[in-house]
N, C-alpha and C positions, 0 to 999 in steps of 0.2 A: 197831412195836406196843407198845414199852416192855414193861411186864409184863402187858399184856392188860387192865389196869384203869385205870391212871393216865391221865387225859385221853383215854380211848379214844373214838374216833369210831364204833366198831363193836360194842363189848361188849353193848350193849342189844339189838342185832339178833341176836346169838348167843344170849344168855340168854332174852330174852323172846319172840323170834320164830322161834327154831329155825334161824337162818341157818347155812350152812356158811361157812368162811372160810379164807383163806390169810393167815397173819399173819407178817410179816417183821420181824426185829429183829437188828441187827448187833452190838450191845453184848453181850458174853458174860454179864455179870451180869444184865442185863435179860432176855436170852433164857432164861436158867436160870429166872428168876422166871416168865416167860411159860409155859415148859414145865410148871412146877409148878402154875400156875393153870389151864391149858387143855390140857395135853398128853394127858390121858385122854379127850378128846372125839374120837370117831371122825370127826366131820365137820369137824375143825380140822386144818389142815396148818400146821406151824410151820417156818419157815426161818430159820436163824441165819446171816444174811449182810447186809452193807450193800448197799443198792440204789444202783445207779449209772445211767449213761446211755450206756454203750458195752459192747459185747461180752457176756460171760456175766453181767455184773452188771445188765443191763437187766431191767426188769420182764417184758418178753416172754420172755426166757430163763429167768427164775426161775419164772414161772407155767407154762411149757411142760410141765414134768413133774408138775404137780399135778392135772391133770384139770379145771381151771377152764374153764368154757365161754368161748368168744370174746366173747360178749355178756353177761357176768355183771352182777349188779345194781349194785354199788357199789365204786368204787375210792377209797380214802382215801390221800392223799399228804401226809405231815406229817413232813418231815425237817429242818426249820430251815435251809433254805438252797437246795439244788439241786432244789427241788420242780419248778420250771419245766422244767429239763433232763430230769428223770426222766419227766414227763408227755409232753414233746415226743418222747422216744425210744420211747414206746409206739406201735407200729404194728399189731401182730397182734391186739390186743384192743380191743373197743369197749364198755366198760361203759356201762350205761344212765345212771348218775349218777357224777359225779366230785366229790369233796370235796377241795379242795387249799388248803394254807396259803399265804398271801401275807404280805408284810411290812407290818403295819398302821401303820408310821411314815411310809410313803411317800404323799404326797398323791395323790389320784385323777388329776389331770391328768398326772402323771409316769408315763411308760412306762419302767420300769427292769427289765432282765433281769440277774440275777446271773451273773457268769461261771461256766461249767460247770467247776467246780473243787472237788473234795472238801475242799480246805483253806480254802475261803471259805465263810462262813456269814452271808450278808446277807439272802437271800430276794429275791423279785421283787415288783414292784408288782401291785396288782389290775388296773390297765389292761393290763399285759403278759399277765396270766393270761386276761383276757377276749379279747384278741387271739389268743392261742394256742388258746383254746377254740373260737373261731369258725373258725379255720383247720382245726381237727380235726373240725369238725361238731358243736360243742356250743354251747349258749346258757346264759348266767347266769340262775339263778332265785332265788338267795338268797345273802346275805352276812352272816356274823357278824362279830365283832370282827376275826378274822384268818383265817377260812376262807371260801372261795368255793365255791358249789355250782352245778354245771353239769349239764345233761341233754342227751342227744342232741337235735339240732334238731327231729326229728320228734315228740318228746314235749313240746316247749314249750307247745303249745296246751292241754295238760291242766292247766297251772298258772293259766290265766285271769288272767295278769298284765296290768294296764293298760300297763305298760312294764317292760322288764327292763334299763333303763339303770342302770349302776352308781351313778350319782348318786342315784337313787331307792332302790336296794336297800341300799346301804352307809350305814346310819344310825348305827352305833357307831364313831365316828372319834376317840375320846379320845386315841389314841396318835399321831395324825397330827402330823407336824412338817414344817417346811420345810427342815430339815436332818436327814436320816434316818440311822439307824445300822444296822449289820448285826448279826446274832445273835452275831457274834464280837467285838462291841465296836467 
């Protein structure tokens, strides 16, 4: 969640639309700033913890004590690396929409999944995210420079897309290389 403002995928939903939120930040300095910015809101739950993909660090375990409904509206995963592993580990919750970061340097035909390792910070390809989404019952509906948006398969008709092929949806590819790098250099 960073500080609740910087590059936030959810802040507008909280401020302008009255959404409740569970915001998770592992870095103590950023978590302190997050508590200062949003800690007074009754409908905001702040968790200071790094999200992982096993045991008590999984999103399922972190969300279990928050009162979040199983089918909440939006899950935003943006952790600069293990995003694929974190989403893959979610089994108890089925949000309507998932916004997930992918590595925009990886060309679309490449299916690359970063090793599930907190010390690695490469990110996974859009192709790998689309594959994971479909396996979990989600379809791609939009792509920004580095975020992919998925909806539960039953909601796809609401978007009236001619095609949800990533080739058509991912139009901002200025960082694509044929030699990709990880977030860790």
